[in-house]
N, C-alpha and C positions, 0 to 999 in steps of 0.2 A: 636759743629760747628755751625756757623751762616749760614744764607741762602746763597746759592751758594757755600757752602763748605769753606767759609773763617774762619780761626781760630781766635777767639777774645782774647784768653788767659783766663783761668778759674782757680778758686780756688774752689774745691769741686763742680765742674760743674756750678759754678756761673761766669758770665762774669766779666772781669776786666774793670771797667768803666774808669780807667785812660787811657787804650789803646783805649777804645771806642767800640761802636757797630754800625752796619749799621743802618741808620735811619729807614729803612724799617722794622727792627725787632720790632719797637715800633709804631704800628699803633694807630689810635685814640681809646681811651678807654683801652689800654693795660697797664699792669704793669709788670716790670721785676726786680727781685732782683739780685744784683751783689755786687761787692766789690770795695772799694777804699782804698788801703793799708789794714789795719786791720779792717776798718769800713765796716759794712753791709749797703748797700745803695739801696733804692728803686727808680727806674725811672718810671714815668708815664706820659702819654700824655692825656690832657684834653683840648678841644676846640683848638687843634692844638699846644698848648704850652707844653713844656717839663718841668717837675718839678722833683727835686731830694731831697729826705728826708731820714731819718733813716728808715731802713727796719724792725725793730723789735719794737713791742709795749713796752713802758717803764714800763708797769705794770708787766707782767710775760714773756715777750719776744716772744709773738706770732708773726708769720710771717704776716706782713701787706699786702703782695702780695695776700693773700687769703681773704682780707677784702673787704669792700664796699666803693666806693667813691660817695659822694653825697653832694651837696650844699657847695662845697669848703672844705670839710672835708673828711678824711679817717677814717673808723670805723674798730676797731679791730675785728677779727673773733672769738675771745674767749669770752671776757667779755664785748665787745662792747664799749670800750673806744673810744673817738673821738679826732682827732688831726686836727688842722688847716693846710691846705696845704701851706698857705702863710707864717705862722710864726713858724710852728712846735709845737705850743702850745697845751697842753692837754686841750681841752675845754669840755670834758665829762668824768665823772668817769667811771671806777675806776683808770685810770692812772692819775698821777699828774705831773711827770717830762715831759718836752717837748722833741720832737724829734729833732735831729740835722738837719740843713738845708744845702744844698750843691749847688754849682754853676754848672749848666749844660749848655753845649754849643752844638748847632746843626749847623754844617758847612760842606759843601762839601759832603753831604750825610752820615755824621757820627755824632753820639752823644757821647760826652765825658763828664766826671765829673772832674772838675779841682781843687776842694777843698771845704772846708766849707765856707759858707757865713753867714754874720750876719743876724739874723732873723729880720723880720719887727716888728713894734711895737705891743705889746700884745693887744689883743682885750678885755682882762679882767682886765688889770692892771691900769685902769683909775678910780681913786676914784670919779671922777665927774659923773660916770655912776650910776644913781639912787641916792637915798638919803643916808645920813650917818646913819649907824645902831645904833650909840651910843655904850653903853657898852653891849657886848655880852658875856654871860656865856654859855658854852656848858658842859653838864654833861654826861660824857661817852666818852672814848677814842677809840671806835671801828671804823669800816669803815665809818659809817655815821657821827660820831662826827668829825673825822679827815677831811673828805671831806668838811664839813661845815667850819672848821677852815681854811683849805687850800684855799677855794674859797674866803673867806672874806679877807685873807691875800693878795691874788692876786689882789683883788679890792682896795687894799691900806688901809685896816682896820685892819691889823694884830695886831697892838699894842692895839687895843680896845677889843681883844678877850682873854678870859681865858678859857682854857679847863681843867676841873676837872675830873680826872680818878682815880679809886681805884685799877687799875691794876698796879702791880709793874713795868711792862715793858712799854716803850714808845709805842705809837700807832703802831700796826702791822697788817698785813694781816691775819685775823683769818682763812681764807680758807687754808693757808699753814699748819695749825695745823694737819688736818686730811689727808692731801695730801702729798706734796713734803717733808715736814719736817719729818712727822711721818714715811714715808717709807724709809727715809734715802737718798733721792735724792737731798736735798737742805740743806745748813747750816742754823743755827739759824738766823744769821744776815740778811739773804735774806728776812726774814719776815717783816722787818721794812717798814712802809709806807712812811717815810721821814727821812732824816738825823737828828741827834739830834740837829744840829744847827738851824733847822727850828723853834723849840720852844725856844724863848728867843730873846734878842736884840729887834729889831723892829718887830719881828714876834709874833705870839700868845704866851701867857704864858701857860706852862703846870704845873698844880698843882696836885701832886700825893697825893690825899686825898679822903675821902669818904664824900659825902653830906648826912647830917643827917636830914635836914629839909628845907622846902620851905615855905617862908612867902609871900603869895600872896599880902597882904595889903602893906607891906613894900617893895615889889619887891626886895627881896634878898634871897640868899640861905646861909645856915650855914653848915660848914664842921666839921668833927670829930675833926680836929685840932684847931677849934675855930675861923676860919676865917669867916667873914661875907662879902659876895660879892653881891653888888647891881647890878642890870641888867636893861637894857632897852629892851633887848630881851633875853629870856632864851630858850635854845634848849635842850630838854631832849632826850638823846640817850643812855639810860642805858642798852639797849640790852635785852637779855633773859638769864635765868639761867637753868642749867640741872635739870631734875626731877629725883629724886632718890626714887625708890619704898620703902615703909616702910615694909621691909622684914627681917627676921632673917639673920644676917651675912653680910648685905650690908654696915655695918659700918667698915668692916675689911679693912686693908691696901691693900689687894690684889684687891679690887674693885675700879675701876677708872671711872671718867667721862672725857669727852674731850670737853672743851669749850674755854680754854685759852692756851696761850703759856706755862705757868707753868704746866698746865695739860699735855700738850704734852711732856714736859721735863720728868715729873714723869712717864708717860706711856712708853717712850723710855727706861728709866732706868730700869723699871720693866721688860720690854721685853727682856733685856739682859740675864736674868737667867730663864725666863719662857720658857716652851716647849709647853704648851697647853693653848690656849686662847679661852675664851668663850665670845662672843659678844651677849648682850641681846638687841634685837630690830633689825628688818630688815629695818631700815630707811636708808636714804642716808648716814648719818654719820656712821651708823653701817656697811654698806657695804664698805665704804671707809676705815674704820678701819680694816675690814676683809681683804681687798686687801693689805693694808699696812703690816699687820702681815704675810700674805702669802709671801710677798716680803722679809720679814725678816726670812722666812723659819720656821714659827711656824705652829703647828696644830691648825686649827681654826674651831670652831663650832658656828653657828648663831642660837639663840633660839628666837622665836617670836610667839605671839598668832595668827598672820595673817596666812591665808591659802596660800597666794601668796605674795611674797615681792613686795612692792611698787605698789600694785594693785590700790590703791586710786589715785595715781599720774599718773601712766603709763597705767593702765588697766591690766586685768588679763593675756592676751596673751603676752604682752611685759614683764610683771612681771615674768611670768614663763620662758620666754626666758633669762632674766637676771639671774634668779636662775640657769638655766642650765649652763650658761657660767661660773658663779662663781664656780659651782660644778666641772667643768672641770679643774679649776685652783687649786682645792684641798679643797675648803670650804665645810663643812658639814652643812646641814640645819636641824633643828628640828622645824618644823612649826606646828601651831595649838596647841602649848604647852605653858603653863605658868610656870614661875619659882616660887618656894615656899620658897627658902632659899639657903644659901651658908655656908658651914662649914669650909672653908679655903682650902679644897682640891677638892670639887665637888659641882656642882649645883644640887639641888633637884627639879625635875619637878613634875607637877600635876598628871602625870600618874604613879608615883612611881619610875621612872627611874632616873639615876644620870649621870651627865656629868662631868668627871674629868677636872679640870682647875687649873692652877697655877696663872692665871691672868684673871680677869673679867672686861669687858668694857661695860658700860651702854650707849646704844643708845636709851633710852626710852623717848626721847622728851625733849622739853624745854618749859618754860613759861615766858612771858614778865615780866621784873623786874619793877613792877608798885608801889612798896611800897611808894616811895617818892611822886608820883603823887596822889595816893589814900589817903595818910595822909593829903595832902594839899587840898583835895576836888575836884580835877580835874575829869571831866566826863570820864568814862571808856566805852569801847566798850563791846557789849554783848559777852558772852563766845563763841557762835557759829561764831562770827566774829573775834576771836582770843584773846579777853579779854584784849587787850592792852589799851593804852590811845586813847580816841576818838579824831580824827582829821578831819578837812574838806579837800577839794581838795588842799588847799594851805599849808597843814600840821599844821595849827593853832589849838591849843587845846582850851578848853572851857574858859580859862582865858586870858585876853588881854596880848599880848606880849610873850606868851608861845607857843612853838612849840614842836612837837615830831616827831622823825624820826627813821628809822631802825626797829629792831625787836620789840621794845616796842610800836611801832605804828601799829603793826599787821602784818599778813602774806601778801605775802610770805616772809619767813625769809631767805633772801639771801643778801650777801655782796654787790652785784652790785645794788640791789634795794635800800639798805641803803645809798650807796654813791650817787645814783641818787637823792634820797630824800634830801641829804645834799645840793646838788646844787639847787633844787627847794626851799628849805628853805631859802637859801641866796637870791634868786630872790624875795621871799616874803618879807624878812626883809628889803631889799633895795628898795622896792616899784616898782620893775620891773615887766614886764609882766611874770606871772608865767605859765609855760607850764604844762598842765595836764599830769598825768601818768596813763595809763590803766594797772592796775595790772594783768589783764587777759592776757596780751601780754608780760609778763616778763618771759624769759626762765629760766628754772632750769637746772643746769649742775652738773654732778657728775663725779669726776676724778678718779674713780676706774678702774680696768681692767675687762671687757671692759668699756669704757666711756658710760654715759647715758645722754641724753638731751631731754627736753620736753618743750612744750609750749601749752597753751590753754586747751581745754576740752578733757578728755578721752572719749572713746566710751560710757561707762556707764553713765558718767556725762551728756553727750550730750542727751542721751535718757531720762534721768531723767528730763531734762529741756524741753522736748517735741519735740526735733528735730528728724526728720526722716533722718537717716544718711546713707551715703555711706562710705565704708571703703576701703582704699588702703594699700597694704603691698608689700614690696619688700625686698628680702634677700641679704645680702652682697655677698653670694655665687654666685649670678647672675651678679655681677659687675666685669668687667675685671681688673680695677685698684685695687680693694680690693684683688682679687686673686693674682695679681702681687706683692702686698705689703705683701703677706702672712697673710692677715687679712680677711678670708672668713666668720668669725662668726659675724653676726650682722643682724639687722632688722630695716627697716624704715616703720612706720605706719602713715597714714594720716586719718583724720576724716573730712568729708564734710557734709554740709546741703544739702540734696537731692533736696530740693525745690529751693534754691537760688544759690547753687554752692559755698557758703561761706566756706572758710577753717576755721574749728572750732578748730582744734588741730593737733599737730604733735608730735610723740614720736619715739625716735631713740636710738638704742643700737649698739655700735661697735666703730671701730677705727675712731678717729677725729670727732665724731658726735657733740662734743661741739663747733667745728668750723662751721659745716654745719647748725646747728639749726637756726642761725641768718637769713638764707635765708627765712625760713618759717616765722620768726618773722616779717621781712620786708614785706613779702607778706600779712600777717594778718593786719599789721599796715596800709598798703595802700589799704586794702579791695580788694585784688586781687582775681578774681574768678577762678574757676576750668578751664574755657576755656582759660583764659589768661595764666595760669600756663602750661596747656597742649601745648599751641602754643609757649611757650618760648623755645629757643634753648639752650641746656646745652652742654658745651664742652666735648669732648671725647678724651682720656679716663680719666675720673675723678670720684671721689666718689660722687660728686654732681649729677651725672646722676641717682643715686638711688632715689633721691628726686623727680625727674621727673617721674621715672618709678612707684613710689608709687602713684603719682597723676593719672597717666594713668591707673593703676590697679583699682583704685576706679571707673573708668568709662569704664572698660572692654577693654582698648586699650593698655595694657602693651605690650612692644616690646620684652623684653628678659626674659619672664617668664620661 
């Protein structure tokens, strides 16, 4: 019901914008999701004007009504893609497809949406913007490589781009492998980053081949198939490779890694007949695999040498909380233990015990694929800095005209970081103003059950760096919206500098925290102080209130403790 009891017509409790809504239902700064026929549409009012655009992010379908509007753009709450409100264009990774735009009319106290409108001219599709990049060769078809190719194509340079990939599949969203696809919640074709028609014609060329050498003097690369490709700009986006421990039995067919779509295919096929799954490593990927296998009704045991899962990333308290929630779902943990081998039926541990397993999945980490760069003599980063290709703030490597992005350029090894680097790389190649990226403010998100999200320093890391910290915590069980949703299991933790009030880090476990974390990211980016956060009014009843309560708790002012 609208204000005053007027029925607006709804589909799944969403207003029908063809019938319209009272103008008073959309005050300044508000966003409302509704429908126009089969379309999901988002209405928003900024500076008095009403705009209507598609309501779901074109990356993974996140509800943009939960996003953030700033500087003429709307930002996705999940992976932080950005869309122009004027054109609907995706202007920030990881989304590539534009949002549809609609005609909205405000008349006689009502707002209606009358149909789709033609989008305004693209802000990126002007080849006159910046210099011509010349011939661009991209090595690697992952998230970063595809983003670089996509942005160059939008700027009118698609025909000058060749993307060389040794993956048999066209560029796909690797995050799907351990999440929706592995758990059976999404089909294989949903993993694609672009339709096959994107590569070819006037667009970038996709060459399925392996690069075997890089000649810095001749400025060309050579493929296993014998092609020699000259470049004016070379982007190395070779990613990272899984690390397989050198242990007896780890070459058996029952032992799997998960890095590619083909790996996910093999793992899904193996899971059909397996009853007992052992995951080695309590990493983000390890826990996502554990959650996916629980969803497939398997018996799952996670083995790791760590005393607490994810303690280095989330801190011990949050790590233990994550462990407890996974145990409630049925996962068994064997922590503080090392694996000594696998005989095809069971893992042998260093304490003499055995864990029966029909299927073993390795979550034992990855290492940057630097072979090509190392052989060519490019400078590499120190091991404690990730050991990838050394790059500067513009992502330029040590040789002229060569750039590195994504996992091969060092941590954090996240798809949204790689895609953002792809955009920065295009800015650099075209001679545009390159915006810097603060890696300390890149959120990490894990889509297991429960979800995990984190940004900035843990409590332990902050103390190691000399900060005198204040810690705030708030449980989901104290939040009315979480209880109403049947999601009382979760925790929000914040880390502040006692001296300055600076927000140093935030760590969250529970329902929809991958959407909530961006609020803290924005706060850190804008250097928001604890006082400003405490004085901010959060809507009720919402999950976001827990973010406020955690800040208040750090300063002894929590309301619903």
